[in-house]
N, C-alpha and C positions, 0 to 999 in steps of 0.2 A: 128235761132238756135234751135236745137231739145234738150231739157233737160228733163231728168228723175229725179224726186224727190222721193227719198227714205224715207218714214216715213211721215205719214199724222196726226200727233199730231198738235199741235198749231203752232208750228215753221214750219213744213213741208207744212201744208195749207198755211202759210203766204208767204213761198218761192214761192209756185206756183203761189199765186196771185202777188207777185212783178215780178217774170219772165214773167208772161202773160203781165202784164203792161209794161214791157219793150220790147214787140213784139216777145217774143219767143214762139215755140210751145212746151207745157208743159204737161207731163203724171206723175201723182202720183201714188205711189206704197206704199200701206201699209205694216206695218210690218207682220199682218197674213197672207196676200197674197204672202209673200216671205220668208216663213220659210226655215231658213238654206241657205237662198240665191237661193233657187231652181229655182226662175222664172229668175235669171239673167243669162241666156244662152248665148253664143257668139252670136247667131243669133238674140236673143231679143235686146241685147245691140248694135248690129250694127245699130240699127235704131235710136241711139241717139248720140249727138256729146259729151255729157258730163252728168254725173249723180252729184246730191247733196245729201248728206246723212245727216239727222237728225233723226236717229233711236234710237237706244240704245247701250249702251256699250257691250252688248252680241251678237246683231244682226251685227253691223258695221264692225267686222274684217272679218267674211264670206262674206259680202257684197264687202268689199275692195278686198279680194282675188278673188272673181268673175270677178269682173270689171278688175283689174290689169292683171290677167291671160289672159283675153281676148283682152289686148291692148287697153282697153278703159281709159277713163280719169273721175276721182272722185274727187270732191270737199267734204271734210269731216269737218261737224260742230259738229258732236257728239265726246262727249269728255270721258275720263275714259278708253281708250283703248291703252295708248302710251307704254306700256310694249311690245307690237307688232310692234312697229314703225320701228325697224332695219329690220324685216320681211318684212314688206310692203315696205320701201324703196327699198330694194334689189329687190323685185319682180317688182316693177314699173320700175326700171332700167333694168332689165333683159329682160321684155317685151316690152320695149319702150312705155310703157303706161304713163299715167299722175297722179300725186296724189298731191293734196295741201289740207293741214290740217291746223287747226287753233284752239286755245283754245275760241277764241272770234273773231267775224267778225266785230265788231264795230271799226270803225276809232278812236273815243274817246278813247277806250280802248287801242289800239295801242300805241297812245299818252302818255297813262299812264303808259304803260310797259317802254317806254323811260324815262319818269321821274322818275320812280322807280329805274332805273339803275343808274341815276345821283344823285338821293337821297344815295342809297348804296355807290357809289363812294365818295361823299362829307361827310357823317354823320358817316359811320360805324367805321372809326377811331377816331372818336371825342366824344365817349362815349355814343353813342345813341344805344338803343334796339328797335328792329323792331318786329311788330305785324301785321297782317291781320285779318280782320274780314268780310266775305262774307254771304250775304243774297239772297236766291233764294225761288222760290215756294217750295211747300210741294211735289211736284211730281218729283222734279229733283233727279235723281238716284244717280249721284256720289258726293263724298262728302271727300274732299273739291273740289270746283269747279276747273275745269281745268285753268280758267283765275287766281284763286287765286295762284295756283302752279306757273302759269307763272311769276305772279307778284313777288313771293318769289324768283323764279330763277334769275330774272333781277336784283333784290336787291343783291344776292350773287354774281352776275357777276359783278356788278358795284364795290362791296366791294374789289373783287380780291381775296377773301379767303371764306371758307366755315364758314358762320355765321348762328346762329339760327334764323328763321323766323317762329314762330308759326302761325298756321292759325285755326280760330274759324269759324265754319259753322253754320249758322242759316237758317232753313227752316220754313216759314211761308206764308200761304195764297197763293195768286198768284203773289208773289214779282217778278218783272221783272229782279232784279238783281242789287244789290249794292257790291262795292268792297271799302274797306276802308283801305288804308296803313298808319300805324302810327309809327313814330319814336320820342322816349321819352328820353331825358337826365334828369339829375338832375336839369337843370335850364329852359327847355322848351320843347315844343313838336310841331312837325311837322305831319300834316295830309293831305294826297292825297286820294280823294274820286271821284269815278266814279259811277254815279248812272242812270240806264236806266230806261226811261219814258214808252218804249214800246220795243218789239222784232224787230220792223221794221228794226232798224239800223243793226241787226244781218242778216236779210233775205236780204236786199239790199248789204251788204257787201259779202254773200255767191254766190249771183247771178253775181254780178261784178267779183268775184273771178273766177266763171264758164266761164263767158266771156273770161277771161284772159288765162285762162288754155286751153281753146279750141283749140288754135294754138301751145300748147307747149307739150314737153314730159319731164318726170323726175319726182323728188320729191320736193315739197316747201312747207316752212312754211309761213302761212300769213303774220305774222309780219315781214318777210324779203321782201315781194314783194308788200304789200298795198299801198306803194307811187306811183307804176306803173299801178294802176287801172284806 
């Protein structure tokens, strides 16, 4: 399969490594080489089966517009752009293109999201108050993390009503990513934690997502399809 990796930061370079290791032909394109998605012409995109984006919240929307308008397929690992989700979904559907997005491509995080929903369903009506602390490296641009927002959304979905789940964001060193969901009552505390030891789980998940998307059109959330990979 021919894969275009947009963004050559730490994540982008690791995605190139993982995709190459899985036998794909891979080309990396860094943000300065693709200002305002100028490099993503229909002719250029025709040379790839799917693109994977790990750029920035500012760059990713134009990248998606270019790919989807050309009828291409794109897996988006960048977060912080979800105000444009409705527009991107409509563009994917009208162009018969493919969009797969996710706040986190780690399988472990996907399991945490399901458990967060169960905690919301079981504890919200029993006097528990929820909170989230997320810790990432100092160069992470969005705050709070997309994963933390997803965890809060799953707690609220489980609770069946709008409850407050405050999020504290910590940025330190080269932290790979830790998310802690806490539910506290007057008598006890329940804690659910996911700690990433490396970024490789995210890279592997995004490449497997690209393999899955290559034969499909439409708009998909990774947390709804990860069990099919």
